[in-house]
Steps between C-alpha positions, in 0.01 A plus 500: 500500500244630251533848652876490452460400134236769451725762661794391281283519187373847597853626564619360166205662321567833675868485403402425139255790498765736639746391228233550235503875574850538356507607135778561250499809278722568198633853475344666196786685328286753309343623827818475708763772500811545715630858509788667682554862599835645606607858556769631267750694712211616720327681212266326256374144531621231260234240422500168320344158485570139413301383199545124547377339819333178609383332815236335711306572815353243736236651724292354781264774613346285774835408658644848427808352335663509162810494290605715207783443256579776253794488258621799298711481185765761582588559133142616441549823698354798318524870582423620149862615460722241330840613635360522855352149465843378392665658805241346733554155342877534547723420796444835677141398573321173413780308319227339289736286296651337809174499703218470244212477747383643830257300711268588786363216713253614763334265747396725789161652418320752719124542462234745608187289470528333159727770355877452476675798660863388463723220379844446650769284352842494341624678189795347316675745272862492380544170691419670833187427702342748739162534672236721338145586606252602231222714647162492328340836424205312348395135464190329364372179342222480242337259255620594152196502270702411190724230648236364742774468762597684815771762472679646801735792497599837627760770527805439720804709584831473684803718563840335454862594558675401175834466680364185673524331159847638419387796290718775642569693179473877554452487878451732678420745215237268354278401797496143627121490532293343221122472505332197342140526378331175402163471332399133486207290388496121510251253352372204703611172344 
């Protein structure tokens, strides 16, 4: 009987230790950028970004699991060209007034050692939800000397078909393919 109690206590302690590896990180907006690139009639590349974003990351490096939630304010799109921003916010593209946010929720993490190599999840945009995989081109964690806290982050990218979210304006002249580039850093809470 004592062995059974000891085994139960050891299993409970091991489960508690495994759970203790999970940490929550708040996305740091000044070191996080979400950019898009899209060809303009097969010639030059239009680029822009969303200036307002927020989110969290839960990461368990030992268990190789995690969850990320990133929300973009669609009205904060910025290309540096006011009339173009207005067109992108309108019904031909993001319909920002009707659908003010886009949200990515990723819960399928792939690791190479302790480095995240991809995050798969669902992107909701214009009230449509489709799967997206963000591939890491770099990832690292470090102890920030100023904050005295761990920061994890990296560069991620994905290629989307805008028509999956109902953005068919200009097809086929304006290509369907849009490239997302995400630079993210998050501070351990």
